[in-house]
matplotlib code that plots the C-alpha trace (Angstrom):
import matplotlib.pyplot as plt

x = [-40.4, -38.3, -35.1, -36.2, -36.9, -33.5, -31.8, -33.5, -32.6, -29.0, -28.9, -30.3, -27.9, -24.9, -26.0, -26.4, -23.0, -21.3, -22.9, -21.7, -18.2, -17.9, -17.4, -14.4, -10.8, -9.3, -6.0, -5.5, -2.6, -4.1, -0.9, -1.6, 0.3, 2.0, 1.1, 3.2, 3.4, 5.9, 6.5, 5.4, 6.9, 5.2, 6.6, 3.2, 2.5, 0.8, 0.1, -1.9, -4.7, -5.0, -5.4, -8.0, -11.1, -9.3, -7.9, -4.3, -1.4, 2.1, 5.6, 9.2, 11.5, 14.4, 15.3, 18.9, 18.0, 19.7, 17.6, 14.2, 12.7, 12.2, 10.2, 8.3, 7.4, 6.3, 4.2, 2.6, 1.8, 0.1, -1.9, -2.9, -4.1, -6.1, -7.9, -8.7, -10.0, -12.2, -13.7, -12.2, -12.0, -11.3, -7.9, -4.4, -0.9, 2.0, 5.7, 8.0, 11.6, 14.1, 16.9, 15.5, 18.7, 19.0, 15.3, 14.2, 10.7, 12.2, 14.0, 10.9, 8.8, 11.2, 11.2, 7.4, 7.2, 9.6, 7.1, 4.1, 2.7, -0.7, 0.1, -3.6, -3.7, 0.0, 2.3, 6.1, 7.1, 10.3, 11.2, 12.4, 15.7, 17.1, 16.6, 12.9, 12.0, 13.9, 11.9, 8.6, 9.0, 9.8, 7.1, 4.2, 4.9, 7.2, 9.6, 13.4, 15.0, 18.7, 21.2, 24.7, 27.6, 29.2, 27.7, 24.5, 22.1, 19.5, 18.3, 14.5, 11.6, 9.7, 6.1, 3.0, 0.9, -2.8, -4.0, -7.6, -9.7, -8.8, -5.1, -4.1, -2.0, -4.4, -2.5, 0.7, 1.7, 4.8, 5.5, 8.3, 7.5, 4.2, 2.2, -1.4, -3.0, -6.5, -6.4, -5.2, -7.9, -10.5, -9.3, -9.5, -13.1, -14.0, -12.8, -14.9, -18.1]
y = [5.7, 8.6, 6.8, 3.6, 5.6, 7.3, 4.0, 2.4, 5.3, 5.1, 1.4, 2.0, 4.9, 2.7, -0.2, 2.2, 3.7, 0.3, -0.8, 2.3, 1.7, -1.7, -0.1, 1.9, 0.8, 0.9, 2.5, 4.4, 6.7, 9.1, 10.3, 12.2, 11.0, 13.8, 14.3, 12.4, 11.3, 8.6, 6.0, 2.4, -0.8, -0.1, 3.4, 5.0, 7.7, 6.8, 9.4, 10.0, 11.4, 8.0, 6.3, 8.7, 6.9, 3.6, 1.5, 0.7, -1.2, 0.1, -1.0, 0.0, -2.4, -2.6, -5.2, -5.8, -6.3, -9.5, -10.0, -8.6, -7.5, -10.9, -12.3, -9.0, -9.1, -12.8, -11.8, -8.9, -11.3, -13.6, -10.6, -9.8, -13.3, -13.3, -10.1, -11.6, -14.8, -12.7, -10.8, -7.5, -5.4, -1.8, -2.4, -1.4, -2.5, -0.1, -0.9, 2.1, 1.4, 2.8, 2.5, 4.5, 4.9, 1.1, 0.2, 1.4, 0.5, -2.4, -3.8, -3.4, -5.2, -8.2, -8.2, -8.2, -10.9, -13.1, -12.9, -13.4, -10.1, -9.2, -5.8, -5.0, -3.7, -3.7, -0.9, -0.9, 2.8, 4.6, 7.9, 10.1, 11.0, 9.1, 12.2, 12.5, 8.9, 9.3, 12.4, 11.0, 7.8, 9.8, 12.5, 10.4, 7.0, 7.9, 5.3, 5.6, 5.1, 5.7, 4.7, 4.6, 6.2, 2.8, -0.5, -1.3, -2.1, 0.5, 0.8, 0.7, -0.5, -3.7, -2.6, -2.8, 0.4, 0.5, 3.8, 4.8, 6.4, 9.9, 9.3, 8.8, 6.1, 4.5, 1.5, -0.4, -4.0, -6.1, -7.1, -9.5, -12.2, -13.4, -11.1, -10.6, -11.4, -12.0, -8.7, -6.8, -8.3, -7.6, -4.0, -3.6, -4.9, -2.5, 0.4, -0.7, -1.3]
z = [34.4, 32.9, 34.0, 32.2, 29.0, 29.2, 29.8, 26.8, 24.7, 25.8, 24.9, 21.4, 20.8, 21.9, 19.6, 16.7, 17.3, 17.6, 14.3, 12.6, 13.9, 12.3, 8.8, 9.9, 10.3, 13.8, 14.7, 11.5, 11.0, 8.4, 6.6, 3.4, 0.4, -1.4, -5.1, -7.5, -11.1, -12.0, -14.7, -14.5, -16.0, -19.4, -19.6, -18.8, -16.3, -13.0, -10.4, -7.3, -9.4, -11.1, -7.8, -6.4, -5.3, -5.2, -2.3, -2.9, -1.2, -1.6, -0.8, -1.5, -3.4, -5.9, -8.4, -7.4, -3.8, -2.4, 0.7, 1.6, -1.8, -3.4, -0.4, -0.1, -3.8, -3.5, -0.5, -2.4, -5.3, -2.7, -1.5, -5.0, -5.6, -2.4, -3.3, -6.7, -5.1, -2.8, -5.8, -4.7, -7.9, -7.1, -5.7, -6.9, -5.9, -6.2, -5.8, -5.7, -6.7, -4.3, -6.9, -9.8, -11.8, -12.1, -12.2, -15.6, -16.7, -18.7, -15.7, -13.5, -16.1, -16.1, -12.3, -12.1, -14.8, -12.8, -9.9, -12.3, -11.2, -12.8, -14.3, -14.7, -11.2, -10.1, -11.1, -10.5, -10.4, -11.3, -13.1, -10.3, -8.7, -5.7, -3.5, -4.7, -3.7, -0.4, 0.4, -0.8, 1.3, 4.4, 4.0, 2.8, 4.3, 7.3, 5.8, 5.6, 2.2, 1.8, -0.8, 0.7, -1.1, -1.8, -2.8, -4.7, -1.9, -0.7, 2.9, 3.0, 5.1, 4.6, 5.3, 3.2, 3.3, 2.9, 1.3, 1.2, -1.6, -0.4, -0.8, 2.8, 4.3, 6.8, 8.1, 7.6, 8.1, 7.9, 4.3, 5.1, 7.7, 9.2, 7.0, 8.4, 5.0, 6.4, 8.3, 5.2, 3.0, 5.7, 6.0, 2.2, 2.2, 5.0, 2.9, 0.0, 1.9]

ax = plt.figure().add_subplot(projection="3d")
ax.plot(x, y, z, "-o")
ax.set_aspect("equal")
plt.show()
């Protein structure tokens, strides 16, 4: 009798725990994003404090990129459209320029317009030194950014990063090919439930 009662209690406890777990993301990395305040495409400041309490998706791009950045930006635009279609409101998109001396706010604005970015929740950031963005990418996102001594192309990763309301990178996904759009949207919804 006592064994049956304990067994029933164990089953109830297991069901409750599994139900609770459905609201959490699996396989998170939990990397804190270092504090920052940079300049967006409209010449306005945007910093980590402005994103506190919001879910955001970030990537690293530059406007004179000849290969990966245009498709990445197109893919981010598609993700932005999908979240809008799903009725997700408390979401931000942030694209950090990895070539800040070239990518002024005006240049970033034109670049975003070329991809029909909705600037109401998508900021293209600049206003820092090359060394600063290289350090920030490495420390906060574990991403390599390096501008070679010669040439105008910058080495950088092609991932999309999902950052939670507490300012931690929780997950990252490919931003270039075979983007797991449905998984990203699902993860965003999970963070907002």
